[in-house]
Backbone as XML, in Angstrom:
<?xml version="1.0"?>
<chain id="A" units="angstrom">
  <residue number="1" name="UNK">
    <atom name="N" x="-7.397" y="-21.158" z="-10.884"/>
    <atom name="CA" x="-7.361" y="-19.810" z="-10.353"/>
    <atom name="C" x="-6.216" y="-19.696" z="-9.344"/>
  </residue>
  <residue number="2" name="UNK">
    <atom name="N" x="-5.494" y="-18.607" z="-9.412"/>
    <atom name="CA" x="-4.329" y="-18.387" z="-8.556"/>
    <atom name="C" x="-4.749" y="-18.025" z="-7.135"/>
  </residue>
  <residue number="3" name="UNK">
    <atom name="N" x="-3.905" y="-18.410" z="-6.187"/>
    <atom name="CA" x="-4.100" y="-18.064" z="-4.788"/>
    <atom name="C" x="-3.356" y="-16.762" z="-4.516"/>
  </residue>
  <residue number="4" name="UNK">
    <atom name="N" x="-4.092" y="-15.679" z="-4.212"/>
    <atom name="CA" x="-3.507" y="-14.366" z="-3.962"/>
    <atom name="C" x="-3.608" y="-14.057" z="-2.473"/>
  </residue>
  <residue number="5" name="UNK">
    <atom name="N" x="-2.486" y="-13.645" z="-1.889"/>
    <atom name="CA" x="-2.476" y="-13.228" z="-0.488"/>
    <atom name="C" x="-1.644" y="-11.955" z="-0.364"/>
  </residue>
  <residue number="6" name="UNK">
    <atom name="N" x="-2.001" y="-11.150" z="0.630"/>
    <atom name="CA" x="-1.303" y="-9.886" z="0.868"/>
    <atom name="C" x="-0.969" y="-9.813" z="2.347"/>
  </residue>
  <residue number="7" name="UNK">
    <atom name="N" x="0.219" y="-9.298" z="2.645"/>
    <atom name="CA" x="0.617" y="-9.175" z="4.046"/>
    <atom name="C" x="1.557" y="-7.997" z="4.221"/>
  </residue>
  <residue number="8" name="UNK">
    <atom name="N" x="1.606" y="-7.519" z="5.439"/>
    <atom name="CA" x="2.599" y="-6.531" z="5.821"/>
    <atom name="C" x="3.853" y="-7.304" z="6.224"/>
  </residue>
  <residue number="9" name="UNK">
    <atom name="N" x="4.991" y="-6.908" z="5.697"/>
    <atom name="CA" x="6.270" y="-7.513" z="6.055"/>
    <atom name="C" x="7.111" y="-6.425" z="6.739"/>
  </residue>
  <residue number="10" name="UNK">
    <atom name="N" x="6.911" y="-6.221" z="8.036"/>
    <atom name="CA" x="7.611" y="-5.130" z="8.724"/>
    <atom name="C" x="9.135" y="-5.268" z="8.717"/>
  </residue>
  <residue number="11" name="UNK">
    <atom name="N" x="9.657" y="-6.484" z="8.649"/>
    <atom name="CA" x="11.121" y="-6.661" z="8.597"/>
    <atom name="C" x="11.719" y="-6.035" z="7.345"/>
  </residue>
  <residue number="12" name="UNK">
    <atom name="N" x="10.948" y="-6.053" z="6.261"/>
    <atom name="CA" x="11.402" y="-5.476" z="4.993"/>
    <atom name="C" x="10.818" y="-4.085" z="4.751"/>
  </residue>
  <residue number="13" name="UNK">
    <atom name="N" x="9.975" y="-3.606" z="5.674"/>
    <atom name="CA" x="9.295" y="-2.306" z="5.541"/>
    <atom name="C" x="8.526" y="-2.231" z="4.228"/>
  </residue>
  <residue number="14" name="UNK">
    <atom name="N" x="7.680" y="-3.227" z="4.026"/>
    <atom name="CA" x="6.878" y="-3.235" z="2.816"/>
    <atom name="C" x="5.668" y="-4.152" z="2.972"/>
  </residue>
  <residue number="15" name="UNK">
    <atom name="N" x="4.648" y="-3.844" z="2.187"/>
    <atom name="CA" x="3.513" y="-4.737" z="2.021"/>
    <atom name="C" x="3.819" y="-5.584" z="0.790"/>
  </residue>
  <residue number="16" name="UNK">
    <atom name="N" x="3.466" y="-6.870" z="0.842"/>
    <atom name="CA" x="3.753" y="-7.771" z="-0.264"/>
    <atom name="C" x="2.473" y="-8.458" z="-0.732"/>
  </residue>
  <residue number="17" name="UNK">
    <atom name="N" x="2.381" y="-8.631" z="-2.034"/>
    <atom name="CA" x="1.289" y="-9.409" z="-2.601"/>
    <atom name="C" x="1.908" y="-10.655" z="-3.229"/>
  </residue>
  <residue number="18" name="UNK">
    <atom name="N" x="1.365" y="-11.793" z="-2.861"/>
    <atom name="CA" x="1.867" y="-13.085" z="-3.326"/>
    <atom name="C" x="0.824" y="-13.757" z="-4.207"/>
  </residue>
  <residue number="19" name="UNK">
    <atom name="N" x="1.300" y="-14.391" z="-5.249"/>
    <atom name="CA" x="0.457" y="-15.205" z="-6.122"/>
    <atom name="C" x="1.032" y="-16.609" z="-6.079"/>
  </residue>
  <residue number="20" name="UNK">
    <atom name="N" x="0.222" y="-17.544" z="-5.605"/>
    <atom name="CA" x="0.681" y="-18.925" z="-5.447"/>
    <atom name="C" x="2.024" y="-18.981" z="-4.709"/>
  </residue>
  <residue number="21" name="UNK">
    <atom name="N" x="2.125" y="-18.214" z="-3.638"/>
    <atom name="CA" x="3.280" y="-18.177" z="-2.736"/>
    <atom name="C" x="4.517" y="-17.474" z="-3.293"/>
  </residue>
  <residue number="22" name="UNK">
    <atom name="N" x="4.464" y="-16.954" z="-4.509"/>
    <atom name="CA" x="5.575" y="-16.188" z="-5.076"/>
    <atom name="C" x="5.273" y="-14.694" z="-4.897"/>
  </residue>
  <residue number="23" name="UNK">
    <atom name="N" x="6.268" y="-13.925" z="-4.479"/>
    <atom name="CA" x="6.072" y="-12.481" z="-4.337"/>
    <atom name="C" x="5.884" y="-11.888" z="-5.728"/>
  </residue>
  <residue number="24" name="UNK">
    <atom name="N" x="4.692" y="-11.340" z="-5.959"/>
    <atom name="CA" x="4.357" y="-10.749" z="-7.254"/>
    <atom name="C" x="4.555" y="-9.241" z="-7.252"/>
  </residue>
  <residue number="25" name="UNK">
    <atom name="N" x="4.613" y="-8.655" z="-6.058"/>
    <atom name="CA" x="4.795" y="-7.214" z="-5.976"/>
    <atom name="C" x="4.901" y="-6.759" z="-4.543"/>
  </residue>
  <residue number="26" name="UNK">
    <atom name="N" x="5.218" y="-5.471" z="-4.398"/>
    <atom name="CA" x="5.393" y="-4.921" z="-3.056"/>
    <atom name="C" x="5.181" y="-3.415" z="-3.079"/>
  </residue>
  <residue number="27" name="UNK">
    <atom name="N" x="4.897" y="-2.876" z="-1.901"/>
    <atom name="CA" x="4.795" y="-1.434" z="-1.688"/>
    <atom name="C" x="5.705" y="-1.100" z="-0.514"/>
  </residue>
  <residue number="28" name="UNK">
    <atom name="N" x="6.831" y="-0.449" z="-0.814"/>
    <atom name="CA" x="7.793" y="-0.060" z="0.219"/>
    <atom name="C" x="7.270" y="1.121" z="1.023"/>
  </residue>
  <residue number="29" name="UNK">
    <atom name="N" x="7.635" y="1.157" z="2.302"/>
    <atom name="CA" x="7.248" y="2.285" z="3.142"/>
    <atom name="C" x="8.331" y="2.597" z="4.162"/>
  </residue>
  <residue number="30" name="UNK">
    <atom name="N" x="8.235" y="3.804" z="4.714"/>
    <atom name="CA" x="9.065" y="4.235" z="5.843"/>
    <atom name="C" x="8.115" y="4.691" z="6.936"/>
  </residue>
  <residue number="31" name="UNK">
    <atom name="N" x="8.425" y="4.350" z="8.179"/>
    <atom name="CA" x="7.601" y="4.732" z="9.315"/>
    <atom name="C" x="8.303" y="5.787" z="10.157"/>
  </residue>
  <residue number="32" name="UNK">
    <atom name="N" x="7.535" y="6.769" z="10.597"/>
    <atom name="CA" x="7.974" y="7.722" z="11.603"/>
    <atom name="C" x="6.800" y="7.901" z="12.554"/>
  </residue>
  <residue number="33" name="UNK">
    <atom name="N" x="7.001" y="8.661" z="13.605"/>
    <atom name="CA" x="5.911" y="8.887" z="14.543"/>
    <atom name="C" x="4.711" y="9.489" z="13.821"/>
  </residue>
  <residue number="34" name="UNK">
    <atom name="N" x="3.637" y="8.759" z="13.802"/>
    <atom name="CA" x="2.386" y="9.254" z="13.239"/>
    <atom name="C" x="2.316" y="9.300" z="11.726"/>
  </residue>
  <residue number="35" name="UNK">
    <atom name="N" x="3.306" y="8.744" z="11.020"/>
    <atom name="CA" x="3.322" y="8.850" z="9.566"/>
    <atom name="C" x="3.864" y="7.567" z="8.926"/>
  </residue>
  <residue number="36" name="UNK">
    <atom name="N" x="3.196" y="7.154" z="7.844"/>
    <atom name="CA" x="3.722" y="6.097" z="6.979"/>
    <atom name="C" x="3.887" y="6.723" z="5.600"/>
  </residue>
  <residue number="37" name="UNK">
    <atom name="N" x="5.105" y="6.649" z="5.087"/>
    <atom name="CA" x="5.418" y="7.223" z="3.778"/>
    <atom name="C" x="5.619" y="6.078" z="2.793"/>
  </residue>
  <residue number="38" name="UNK">
    <atom name="N" x="4.747" y="6.018" z="1.783"/>
    <atom name="CA" x="4.894" y="5.015" z="0.735"/>
    <atom name="C" x="5.855" y="5.565" z="-0.310"/>
  </residue>
  <residue number="39" name="UNK">
    <atom name="N" x="6.959" y="4.850" z="-0.532"/>
    <atom name="CA" x="8.029" y="5.356" z="-1.377"/>
    <atom name="C" x="8.094" y="4.709" z="-2.756"/>
  </residue>
  <residue number="40" name="UNK">
    <atom name="N" x="7.647" y="3.470" z="-2.861"/>
    <atom name="CA" x="7.776" y="2.770" z="-4.145"/>
    <atom name="C" x="6.840" y="1.567" z="-4.158"/>
  </residue>
  <residue number="41" name="UNK">
    <atom name="N" x="6.176" y="1.375" z="-5.286"/>
    <atom name="CA" x="5.328" y="0.202" z="-5.483"/>
    <atom name="C" x="5.757" y="-0.459" z="-6.789"/>
  </residue>
  <residue number="42" name="UNK">
    <atom name="N" x="5.835" y="-1.767" z="-6.758"/>
    <atom name="CA" x="6.275" y="-2.490" z="-7.951"/>
    <atom name="C" x="5.540" y="-3.816" z="-8.070"/>
  </residue>
  <residue number="43" name="UNK">
    <atom name="N" x="5.085" y="-4.100" z="-9.275"/>
    <atom name="CA" x="4.489" y="-5.400" z="-9.597"/>
    <atom name="C" x="5.379" y="-6.035" z="-10.665"/>
  </residue>
  <residue number="44" name="UNK">
    <atom name="N" x="5.762" y="-7.293" z="-10.459"/>
    <atom name="CA" x="6.621" y="-7.995" z="-11.417"/>
    <atom name="C" x="5.944" y="-8.041" z="-12.788"/>
  </residue>
  <residue number="45" name="UNK">
    <atom name="N" x="6.742" y="-7.952" z="-13.826"/>
    <atom name="CA" x="6.221" y="-7.903" z="-15.197"/>
    <atom name="C" x="5.259" y="-9.051" z="-15.510"/>
  </residue>
  <residue number="46" name="UNK">
    <atom name="N" x="5.531" y="-10.219" z="-14.988"/>
    <atom name="CA" x="4.678" y="-11.381" z="-15.264"/>
    <atom name="C" x="3.270" y="-11.230" z="-14.681"/>
  </residue>
  <residue number="47" name="UNK">
    <atom name="N" x="3.098" y="-10.289" z="-13.755"/>
    <atom name="CA" x="1.812" y="-10.128" z="-13.065"/>
    <atom name="C" x="1.121" y="-8.800" z="-13.381"/>
  </residue>
  <residue number="48" name="UNK">
    <atom name="N" x="1.715" y="-7.996" z="-14.237"/>
    <atom name="CA" x="1.118" y="-6.703" z="-14.567"/>
    <atom name="C" x="-0.222" y="-6.876" z="-15.279"/>
  </residue>
  <residue number="49" name="UNK">
    <atom name="N" x="-1.083" y="-5.879" z="-15.113"/>
    <atom name="CA" x="-2.371" y="-5.875" z="-15.800"/>
    <atom name="C" x="-3.431" y="-6.761" z="-15.179"/>
  </residue>
  <residue number="50" name="UNK">
    <atom name="N" x="-3.176" y="-7.264" z="-13.979"/>
    <atom name="CA" x="-4.132" y="-8.157" z="-13.321"/>
    <atom name="C" x="-4.821" y="-7.493" z="-12.126"/>
  </residue>
  <residue number="51" name="UNK">
    <atom name="N" x="-4.545" y="-6.211" z="-11.917"/>
    <atom name="CA" x="-5.164" y="-5.503" z="-10.798"/>
    <atom name="C" x="-4.489" y="-5.761" z="-9.459"/>
  </residue>
  <residue number="52" name="UNK">
    <atom name="N" x="-3.332" y="-6.385" z="-9.471"/>
    <atom name="CA" x="-2.662" y="-6.712" z="-8.213"/>
    <atom name="C" x="-2.165" y="-5.460" z="-7.495"/>
  </residue>
  <residue number="53" name="UNK">
    <atom name="N" x="-1.710" y="-4.468" z="-8.240"/>
    <atom name="CA" x="-1.259" y="-3.228" z="-7.619"/>
    <atom name="C" x="-2.373" y="-2.556" z="-6.843"/>
  </residue>
  <residue number="54" name="UNK">
    <atom name="N" x="-3.555" y="-2.526" z="-7.422"/>
    <atom name="CA" x="-4.706" y="-1.930" z="-6.745"/>
    <atom name="C" x="-5.089" y="-2.716" z="-5.497"/>
  </residue>
  <residue number="55" name="UNK">
    <atom name="N" x="-5.072" y="-4.041" z="-5.602"/>
    <atom name="CA" x="-5.371" y="-4.868" z="-4.431"/>
    <atom name="C" x="-4.357" y="-4.610" z="-3.310"/>
  </residue>
  <residue number="56" name="UNK">
    <atom name="N" x="-3.102" y="-4.497" z="-3.692"/>
    <atom name="CA" x="-2.029" y="-4.272" z="-2.731"/>
    <atom name="C" x="-2.191" y="-2.935" z="-2.021"/>
  </residue>
  <residue number="57" name="UNK">
    <atom name="N" x="-2.436" y="-1.881" z="-2.781"/>
    <atom name="CA" x="-2.577" y="-0.548" z="-2.177"/>
    <atom name="C" x="-3.815" y="-0.484" z="-1.303"/>
  </residue>
  <residue number="58" name="UNK">
    <atom name="N" x="-4.924" y="-1.038" z="-1.762"/>
    <atom name="CA" x="-6.145" y="-1.032" z="-0.944"/>
    <atom name="C" x="-5.895" y="-1.748" z="0.389"/>
  </residue>
  <residue number="59" name="UNK">
    <atom name="N" x="-5.251" y="-2.904" z="0.340"/>
    <atom name="CA" x="-4.960" y="-3.651" z="1.561"/>
    <atom name="C" x="-4.089" y="-2.824" z="2.494"/>
  </residue>
  <residue number="60" name="UNK">
    <atom name="N" x="-3.025" y="-2.232" z="1.948"/>
    <atom name="CA" x="-2.104" y="-1.446" z="2.772"/>
    <atom name="C" x="-2.826" y="-0.268" z="3.431"/>
  </residue>
  <residue number="61" name="UNK">
    <atom name="N" x="-3.623" y="0.452" z="2.668"/>
    <atom name="CA" x="-4.332" y="1.611" z="3.226"/>
    <atom name="C" x="-5.400" y="1.180" z="4.228"/>
  </residue>
  <residue number="62" name="UNK">
    <atom name="N" x="-6.067" y="0.074" z="3.957"/>
    <atom name="CA" x="-7.036" y="-0.445" z="4.927"/>
    <atom name="C" x="-6.341" y="-0.847" z="6.227"/>
  </residue>
  <residue number="63" name="UNK">
    <atom name="N" x="-5.148" y="-1.390" z="6.114"/>
    <atom name="CA" x="-4.376" y="-1.755" z="7.294"/>
    <atom name="C" x="-3.971" y="-0.510" z="8.086"/>
  </residue>
  <residue number="64" name="UNK">
    <atom name="N" x="-3.531" y="0.511" z="7.393"/>
    <atom name="CA" x="-3.188" y="1.784" z="8.057"/>
    <atom name="C" x="-4.421" y="2.334" z="8.763"/>
  </residue>
  <residue number="65" name="UNK">
    <atom name="N" x="-5.554" y="2.304" z="8.093"/>
    <atom name="CA" x="-6.799" y="2.817" z="8.679"/>
    <atom name="C" x="-7.186" y="2.011" z="9.916"/>
  </residue>
  <residue number="66" name="UNK">
    <atom name="N" x="-7.094" y="0.691" z="9.833"/>
    <atom name="CA" x="-7.496" y="-0.168" z="10.948"/>
    <atom name="C" x="-6.630" y="0.075" z="12.175"/>
  </residue>
  <residue number="67" name="UNK">
    <atom name="N" x="-5.348" y="0.312" z="11.949"/>
    <atom name="CA" x="-4.446" y="0.579" z="13.057"/>
    <atom name="C" x="-4.734" y="1.948" z="13.662"/>
  </residue>
  <residue number="68" name="UNK">
    <atom name="N" x="-5.039" y="2.920" z="12.823"/>
    <atom name="CA" x="-5.424" y="4.250" z="13.285"/>
    <atom name="C" x="-4.309" y="5.072" z="13.900"/>
  </residue>
  <residue number="69" name="UNK">
    <atom name="N" x="-3.068" y="4.682" z="13.691"/>
    <atom name="CA" x="-1.939" y="5.352" z="14.334"/>
    <atom name="C" x="-1.203" y="6.335" z="13.438"/>
  </residue>
  <residue number="70" name="UNK">
    <atom name="N" x="-1.383" y="6.233" z="12.123"/>
    <atom name="CA" x="-0.556" y="7.028" z="11.216"/>
    <atom name="C" x="-1.365" y="7.661" z="10.093"/>
  </residue>
  <residue number="71" name="UNK">
    <atom name="N" x="-0.856" y="8.781" z="9.619"/>
    <atom name="CA" x="-1.321" y="9.396" z="8.382"/>
    <atom name="C" x="-0.456" y="8.865" z="7.250"/>
  </residue>
  <residue number="72" name="UNK">
    <atom name="N" x="-0.913" y="9.056" z="6.027"/>
    <atom name="CA" x="-0.236" y="8.532" z="4.846"/>
    <atom name="C" x="0.375" y="9.679" z="4.045"/>
  </residue>
  <residue number="73" name="UNK">
    <atom name="N" x="1.640" y="9.519" z="3.700"/>
    <atom name="CA" x="2.317" y="10.426" z="2.779"/>
    <atom name="C" x="2.687" y="9.602" z="1.546"/>
  </residue>
  <residue number="74" name="UNK">
    <atom name="N" x="1.940" y="9.770" z="0.439"/>
    <atom name="CA" x="2.183" y="8.946" z="-0.749"/>
    <atom name="C" x="3.206" y="9.574" z="-1.691"/>
  </residue>
  <residue number="75" name="UNK">
    <atom name="N" x="4.487" y="9.324" z="-1.467"/>
    <atom name="CA" x="5.514" y="9.790" z="-2.395"/>
    <atom name="C" x="5.551" y="8.932" z="-3.654"/>
  </residue>
  <residue number="76" name="UNK">
    <atom name="N" x="5.141" y="7.693" z="-3.529"/>
    <atom name="CA" x="5.065" y="6.781" z="-4.673"/>
    <atom name="C" x="3.964" y="7.258" z="-5.626"/>
  </residue>
  <residue number="77" name="UNK">
    <atom name="N" x="4.281" y="7.475" z="-6.913"/>
    <atom name="CA" x="3.265" y="7.943" z="-7.862"/>
    <atom name="C" x="2.064" y="6.998" z="-7.992"/>
  </residue>
  <residue number="78" name="UNK">
    <atom name="N" x="2.292" y="5.693" z="-7.892"/>
    <atom name="CA" x="1.181" y="4.749" z="-8.020"/>
    <atom name="C" x="0.220" y="4.897" z="-6.852"/>
  </residue>
  <residue number="79" name="UNK">
    <atom name="N" x="0.735" y="4.951" z="-5.640"/>
    <atom name="CA" x="-0.126" y="5.106" z="-4.454"/>
    <atom name="C" x="-0.847" y="6.442" z="-4.506"/>
  </residue>
  <residue number="80" name="UNK">
    <atom name="N" x="-0.139" y="7.484" z="-4.877"/>
    <atom name="CA" x="-0.743" y="8.821" z="-4.971"/>
    <atom name="C" x="-1.898" y="8.835" z="-5.983"/>
  </residue>
  <residue number="81" name="UNK">
    <atom name="N" x="-1.678" y="8.250" z="-7.159"/>
    <atom name="CA" x="-2.723" y="8.193" z="-8.188"/>
    <atom name="C" x="-3.893" y="7.327" z="-7.737"/>
  </residue>
  <residue number="82" name="UNK">
    <atom name="N" x="-3.618" y="6.234" z="-7.035"/>
    <atom name="CA" x="-4.685" y="5.351" z="-6.563"/>
    <atom name="C" x="-5.578" y="6.097" z="-5.585"/>
  </residue>
  <residue number="83" name="UNK">
    <atom name="N" x="-4.974" y="6.813" z="-4.656"/>
    <atom name="CA" x="-5.773" y="7.582" z="-3.689"/>
    <atom name="C" x="-6.584" y="8.647" z="-4.408"/>
  </residue>
  <residue number="84" name="UNK">
    <atom name="N" x="-6.017" y="9.288" z="-5.420"/>
    <atom name="CA" x="-6.745" y="10.313" z="-6.183"/>
    <atom name="C" x="-7.988" y="9.728" z="-6.843"/>
  </residue>
  <residue number="85" name="UNK">
    <atom name="N" x="-7.934" y="8.457" z="-7.236"/>
    <atom name="CA" x="-9.088" y="7.790" z="-7.851"/>
    <atom name="C" x="-10.066" y="7.221" z="-6.827"/>
  </residue>
  <residue number="86" name="UNK">
    <atom name="N" x="-9.669" y="7.213" z="-5.557"/>
    <atom name="CA" x="-10.496" y="6.651" z="-4.483"/>
    <atom name="C" x="-10.567" y="7.664" z="-3.333"/>
  </residue>
  <residue number="87" name="UNK">
    <atom name="N" x="-11.358" y="8.714" z="-3.499"/>
    <atom name="CA" x="-11.384" y="9.800" z="-2.510"/>
    <atom name="C" x="-11.854" y="9.377" z="-1.116"/>
  </residue>
  <residue number="88" name="UNK">
    <atom name="N" x="-12.423" y="8.194" z="-0.988"/>
    <atom name="CA" x="-12.814" y="7.729" z="0.340"/>
    <atom name="C" x="-11.589" y="7.404" z="1.204"/>
  </residue>
  <residue number="89" name="UNK">
    <atom name="N" x="-10.386" y="7.497" z="0.632"/>
    <atom name="CA" x="-9.158" y="7.311" z="1.391"/>
    <atom name="C" x="-8.447" y="8.638" z="1.684"/>
  </residue>
  <residue number="90" name="UNK">
    <atom name="N" x="-9.025" y="9.746" z="1.230"/>
    <atom name="CA" x="-8.424" y="11.071" z="1.447"/>
    <atom name="C" x="-8.195" y="11.380" z="2.922"/>
  </residue>
  <residue number="91" name="UNK">
    <atom name="N" x="-9.053" y="10.853" z="3.778"/>
    <atom name="CA" x="-8.918" y="11.153" z="5.212"/>
    <atom name="C" x="-7.623" y="10.596" z="5.812"/>
  </residue>
  <residue number="92" name="UNK">
    <atom name="N" x="-6.980" y="9.669" z="5.119"/>
    <atom name="CA" x="-5.728" y="9.102" z="5.620"/>
    <atom name="C" x="-4.515" y="9.981" z="5.291"/>
  </residue>
  <residue number="93" name="UNK">
    <atom name="N" x="-4.676" y="10.890" z="4.358"/>
    <atom name="CA" x="-3.550" y="11.682" z="3.869"/>
    <atom name="C" x="-2.995" y="12.606" z="4.957"/>
  </residue>
  <residue number="94" name="UNK">
    <atom name="N" x="-1.677" y="12.705" z="4.952"/>
    <atom name="CA" x="-0.975" y="13.599" z="5.855"/>
    <atom name="C" x="-1.494" y="15.028" z="5.654"/>
  </residue>
  <residue number="95" name="UNK">
    <atom name="N" x="-1.790" y="15.688" z="6.741"/>
    <atom name="CA" x="-2.311" y="17.049" z="6.686"/>
    <atom name="C" x="-3.828" y="17.135" z="6.735"/>
  </residue>
  <residue number="96" name="UNK">
    <atom name="N" x="-4.502" y="15.978" z="6.600"/>
    <atom name="CA" x="-5.970" y="16.001" z="6.642"/>
    <atom name="C" x="-6.509" y="15.374" z="7.908"/>
  </residue>
  <residue number="97" name="UNK">
    <atom name="N" x="-5.644" y="14.716" z="8.679"/>
    <atom name="CA" x="-6.087" y="14.042" z="9.905"/>
    <atom name="C" x="-5.737" y="14.896" z="11.112"/>
  </residue>
  <residue number="98" name="UNK">
    <atom name="N" x="-6.625" y="14.926" z="12.098"/>
    <atom name="CA" x="-6.278" y="15.638" z="13.325"/>
    <atom name="C" x="-5.134" y="14.933" z="14.039"/>
  </residue>
  <residue number="99" name="UNK">
    <atom name="N" x="-4.272" y="15.703" z="14.639"/>
    <atom name="CA" x="-3.141" y="15.119" z="15.362"/>
    <atom name="C" x="-3.456" y="14.977" z="16.817"/>
  </residue>
</chain>
């Protein structure tokens, strides 16, 4: 069984998912005051179909929630679709949180 880990890499402005220490995918973001904008999510072809994208997005959104400092603007179609399938994350969306 593969060792999967996920982390925020602020130097690269992205969350990364690693499989056995190799970067298998990432979710790029941009930060502004009170907002995190997810711009692109990518899983390497060798790792597609394993649910890694979903694990990555869930981790990233849980991290945003835990910090409590920013709303989410999902410009990335994958992140946007994931949130649409998981309405318990709607409260993180830009325009739905009190400022």
